[in-house]
C-alpha positions as CSV (number, residue, x, y, z in Angstrom):
1,M,-22.7,-41.9,41.4
2,I,-19.2,-42.3,43.6
3,P,-19.0,-45.8,44.9
4,M,-18.7,-45.9,48.5
5,I,-17.8,-48.8,51.0
6,R,-20.8,-49.3,53.5
7,F,-20.4,-49.7,57.1
8,T,-22.1,-50.3,60.5
9,A,-23.5,-46.6,61.3
10,T,-22.6,-45.1,64.5
11,P,-25.9,-43.4,66.0
12,L,-26.1,-39.9,65.4
13,A,-27.3,-39.3,69.0
14,R,-27.6,-41.1,72.4
15,T,-29.6,-40.8,75.5
16,V,-27.9,-40.1,78.6
17,P,-28.5,-39.8,82.3
18,Q,-28.4,-36.5,84.0
19,L,-29.8,-34.4,87.1
20,S,-32.2,-31.8,86.2
21,R,-33.1,-28.9,88.4
22,R,-36.9,-27.6,88.0
23,D,-39.1,-25.8,90.2
24,G,-35.9,-25.6,92.9
25,R,-35.3,-29.3,93.0
26,I,-32.8,-31.6,91.4
27,R,-34.2,-34.8,90.0
28,P,-32.8,-37.8,88.0
29,A,-33.7,-37.2,84.3
30,T,-32.2,-38.3,80.8
31,R,-31.2,-36.1,77.8
32,I,-30.5,-36.9,74.0
33,V,-27.2,-35.7,73.1
34,P,-25.4,-35.8,69.6
35,E,-22.4,-37.9,68.8
36,E,-19.1,-36.6,67.9
37,T,-16.4,-38.8,66.6
38,P,-13.1,-38.1,64.6
39,V,-13.2,-38.4,61.0
40,A,-10.2,-38.4,58.8
41,F,-9.8,-37.2,55.1
42,S,-7.0,-39.5,53.4
43,Y,-5.9,-39.0,49.9
44,G,-3.5,-41.6,48.3
45,G,-3.1,-43.3,51.5
46,S,-1.9,-40.1,53.5
47,T,-4.2,-38.2,56.0
48,H,-4.8,-34.7,54.9
49,A,-7.0,-33.6,57.9
50,V,-8.8,-35.0,60.9
51,M,-11.9,-33.2,62.1
52,M,-14.3,-33.8,65.1
53,A,-17.8,-34.4,63.3
54,T,-21.1,-35.9,63.3
55,P,-21.0,-39.2,61.8
56,A,-23.2,-38.9,58.8
57,D,-23.6,-37.8,55.4
58,F,-19.9,-38.9,54.6
59,E,-20.2,-38.9,50.8
60,D,-21.3,-35.3,50.9
61,F,-18.6,-34.3,53.7
62,A,-15.8,-35.9,51.7
63,T,-17.1,-34.2,48.4
64,G,-17.6,-30.7,49.8
65,F,-14.3,-30.8,51.8
66,S,-12.4,-31.7,48.8
67,L,-14.0,-28.9,47.1
68,T,-13.6,-26.1,49.8
69,E,-10.1,-27.0,50.2
70,G,-9.3,-26.7,46.5
71,I,-8.4,-30.1,46.0
72,I,-11.1,-30.8,43.3
73,S,-13.0,-28.5,41.4
74,D,-15.7,-30.8,40.5
75,P,-17.3,-34.0,42.1
76,A,-16.3,-35.9,39.0
77,D,-12.8,-35.6,40.1
78,I,-13.1,-38.1,42.8
79,E,-13.2,-41.9,41.6
80,G,-14.4,-43.1,44.9
81,I,-14.7,-43.0,48.4
82,E,-14.2,-45.9,51.0
83,A,-15.3,-45.0,54.6
84,V,-12.9,-47.3,57.0
85,E,-14.5,-47.7,60.3
86,T,-11.8,-47.9,62.9
87,P,-12.3,-48.1,67.0
88,E,-11.0,-44.7,67.3
89,G,-13.6,-43.0,64.6
90,Y,-13.7,-43.2,60.5
91,D,-11.4,-42.7,57.8
92,L,-12.5,-41.4,54.8
93,Q,-10.0,-42.8,52.0
94,I,-10.8,-40.5,48.9
95,T,-9.2,-41.6,45.3
96,L,-8.9,-39.0,42.8
97,R,-9.1,-39.5,39.3
98,D,-5.9,-37.7,38.5
99,E,-3.1,-37.0,41.3
100,P,-3.0,-33.4,41.9
101,H,-2.6,-31.8,43.9
102,D,-0.9,-28.8,44.7
103,A,-3.8,-28.1,47.3
104,L,-2.6,-31.2,49.2
105,V,0.5,-29.6,49.7
106,T,-0.2,-26.0,50.2
107,R,-3.2,-26.6,52.6
108,R,-1.6,-29.7,54.3
109,R,-3.0,-29.9,57.7
110,H,-1.1,-32.0,60.5
111,M,-3.4,-31.7,63.4
112,A,-7.1,-32.5,64.5
113,G,-9.6,-29.9,64.2
114,P,-11.8,-29.3,66.8
115,V,-15.6,-29.2,65.8
116,G,-15.5,-25.1,66.1
117,C,-12.5,-24.8,63.7
118,G,-12.1,-24.3,60.3
119,L,-8.5,-23.4,59.8
120,C,-6.8,-26.0,62.1
121,G,-3.3,-26.9,61.6
122,I,-2.4,-25.0,58.5
123,E,1.2,-23.9,58.2
124,S,1.1,-20.1,57.5
125,L,-0.8,-16.9,57.6
126,E,-1.0,-16.8,54.0
127,Q,-3.0,-20.2,54.1
128,A,-5.4,-18.6,56.7
129,V,-5.9,-15.4,54.5
130,R,-6.0,-17.5,51.4
131,E,-7.4,-15.4,48.1
132,T,-11.3,-15.9,48.3
133,P,-12.9,-16.2,44.6
134,S,-15.3,-13.4,43.5
135,V,-19.1,-14.2,43.2
136,A,-19.6,-10.6,41.9
137,A,-21.1,-12.0,38.5
138,S,-23.7,-13.8,40.1
139,S,-27.3,-12.0,39.4
140,L,-28.9,-13.7,42.0
141,S,-31.4,-11.6,44.0
142,L,-33.6,-12.2,47.1
143,T,-36.9,-10.3,48.6
144,P,-36.7,-9.8,52.2
145,S,-39.5,-12.4,52.4
146,E,-37.4,-14.9,50.8
147,I,-34.6,-14.1,53.1
148,A,-36.8,-14.8,56.2
149,Q,-38.4,-17.7,54.5
150,A,-35.1,-19.5,54.0
151,V,-34.1,-19.0,57.6
152,A,-37.6,-20.4,58.7
153,M,-37.3,-23.4,56.6
154,L,-33.7,-24.4,57.9
155,N,-35.1,-24.1,61.6
156,S,-38.0,-26.6,60.6
157,R,-35.3,-28.7,58.7
158,Q,-33.1,-30.0,61.4
159,P,-34.3,-33.1,63.1
160,L,-31.1,-33.8,64.8
161,H,-31.0,-30.4,66.3
162,A,-34.7,-30.7,67.4
163,E,-33.7,-33.8,69.3
164,T,-30.5,-32.5,71.0
165,R,-30.3,-28.7,70.6
166,A,-26.8,-29.1,70.2
167,V,-25.9,-28.9,66.3
168,H,-25.5,-26.4,63.4
169,G,-27.3,-26.7,60.2
170,A,-26.5,-25.3,56.7
171,G,-29.0,-25.1,53.9
172,F,-28.9,-24.2,50.0
173,Y,-32.1,-21.9,49.3
174,T,-33.2,-20.9,45.7
175,P,-35.9,-18.9,44.8
176,G,-39.0,-20.8,43.4
177,K,-37.7,-24.1,45.2
178,G,-37.0,-23.2,48.4
179,L,-34.1,-25.6,50.5
180,V,-33.2,-27.8,48.0
181,A,-30.5,-29.4,50.5
182,V,-29.9,-29.3,54.1
183,R,-27.3,-30.8,56.4
184,E,-26.2,-30.8,60.2
185,D,-23.2,-31.3,62.1
186,V,-21.6,-30.5,65.6
187,G,-19.3,-28.1,63.5
188,R,-20.5,-25.4,61.6
189,H,-17.7,-25.7,59.0
190,N,-18.3,-29.4,59.0
191,A,-22.2,-28.5,58.0
192,L,-21.3,-26.2,55.4
193,D,-19.1,-28.7,53.7
194,K,-21.5,-31.3,53.9
195,L,-24.1,-29.0,52.1
196,A,-21.3,-27.7,49.7
197,G,-21.0,-31.6,49.0
198,A,-24.7,-32.4,48.9
199,A,-25.4,-29.5,46.6
200,A,-22.9,-30.4,44.0
201,R,-23.4,-34.0,43.8
202,Q,-27.2,-33.0,43.2
203,G,-26.0,-30.7,40.2
204,Y,-27.0,-27.4,41.9
205,K,-24.7,-24.4,40.7
206,G,-23.8,-22.1,43.6
207,A,-25.0,-18.8,41.7
208,A,-28.2,-20.2,41.8
209,G,-28.9,-19.8,45.4
210,A,-28.0,-18.7,48.9
211,V,-26.0,-20.4,51.8
212,V,-28.4,-20.2,54.8
213,V,-26.3,-21.2,58.3
214,T,-27.5,-21.4,62.0
215,S,-24.1,-20.1,63.3
216,R,-21.8,-16.9,63.3
217,V,-20.2,-16.2,60.2
218,S,-16.6,-16.4,60.3
219,V,-14.0,-15.6,57.6
220,E,-13.8,-19.2,56.5
221,M,-17.6,-19.6,56.1
222,V,-17.7,-16.8,53.8
223,Q,-14.7,-18.6,51.7
224,K,-16.6,-21.7,51.7
225,T,-19.6,-20.0,50.3
226,A,-17.7,-18.3,47.7
227,I,-15.7,-21.3,46.7
228,L,-19.3,-23.1,46.4
229,G,-20.2,-19.9,44.0
230,S,-23.1,-18.5,45.9
231,P,-23.2,-14.8,46.2
232,F,-25.3,-15.0,49.5
233,I,-24.8,-16.1,52.9
234,I,-27.4,-15.7,55.2
235,A,-27.2,-16.3,58.9
236,I,-28.8,-16.4,62.4
237,S,-25.9,-15.0,64.2
238,A,-23.6,-12.1,63.6
239,P,-20.5,-11.9,61.4
240,T,-16.7,-11.1,62.5
241,A,-15.3,-8.1,61.1
242,L,-12.9,-10.0,58.8
243,A,-15.9,-12.2,57.4
244,I,-17.3,-8.7,56.6
245,R,-14.4,-7.3,54.8
246,T,-13.9,-10.7,52.8
247,A,-17.6,-10.9,51.7
248,E,-17.1,-7.2,50.6
249,K,-14.1,-7.9,48.5
250,A,-15.6,-11.1,47.0
251,G,-18.8,-9.3,45.9
252,M,-21.0,-11.4,48.3
253,T,-24.2,-10.4,50.3
254,L,-24.0,-11.0,53.9
255,V,-27.0,-11.0,55.6
256,A,-26.9,-11.9,59.5
257,L,-29.0,-11.8,62.6
258,V,-32.3,-12.9,60.8
259,R,-35.1,-12.9,63.2
260,G,-38.3,-13.3,61.6
261,E,-38.7,-10.7,59.0
262,E,-36.0,-8.6,60.7
263,F,-32.3,-8.9,59.7
264,E,-29.2,-6.9,59.2
265,V,-27.4,-6.4,55.8
266,F,-23.5,-5.9,56.2
267,T,-22.2,-6.1,52.2
268,H,-23.8,-5.6,48.9
269,A,-27.3,-4.8,49.9
270,D,-28.2,-4.1,46.3
271,R,-28.8,-7.8,45.4
272,I,-32.0,-7.6,47.9
273,T,-35.0,-6.3,46.0
274,P,-38.3,-5.2,46.6
275,E,-41.2,-7.8,46.9
276,A,-42.2,-9.3,43.4
277,A,-45.5,-8.7,42.4
278,H,-46.1,-12.1,41.8
279,P,-43.9,-14.1,44.1
280,Q,-45.3,-17.5,43.0
281,E,-43.4,-16.6,39.5
282,R,-40.2,-16.2,41.0
283,T,-37.6,-18.6,39.4
284,S,-33.9,-19.0,39.9
285,H,-31.5,-16.6,38.5
286,V,-28.0,-18.0,37.5
287,A,-25.3,-15.7,36.1
């Protein structure tokens, strides 16, 4: 367990006044909205990135960000995480067991990242289209009903979204177990980083399950999923053309626009298998 300094938690959502137009009339009302705060990632006393994020699951966020940025290869590479609360936000001071780190230089970020951005502040075009690990060796397969179940389960496991209708969710689905981890955030990339950290810290191997997201699929969502090691990304919204090309090259199955039992498959459809004769006997397949 990574030691972490405790702090006074910022509320994840607040009730704010508003005017609501209903039945042709405008009336005073209230709405619950999510919090959004700057979260810095610091290594060796130097800030590497600042993201606007939901102030929750900081251990998972720090671990997942470090993994998906290639700064570490295992949660055990982190010696400690100290969450320092400041008037402006939170500084996650991450201590590594070994000072690395070429990734801290090659992926150095110098500016804040808004919630919708996963590539903000990188210094070259090459970094934006960095090499994506192959997940082609994974033998994981899913049936159509499992794909539908994964999305349905994610929809029911997002308490902050149920309150606010304003945050993204990311889940890790394994056959036979269902969703073993779910994380929410105002930023879709942040939600996926938090999920990557949660799954890794719980000991799940990416090849054993599918990443399920409530957002569109951009190229960095595919890259982060591949770094996690998962051969599946399943989304409620559509993918970009570059995300499709990247998933194809990485050997990843990209399923999107899931609506109940209906969905579209853009790459490596061979991993989607006919319904099992005995679904209760389905178990995780790990490469």
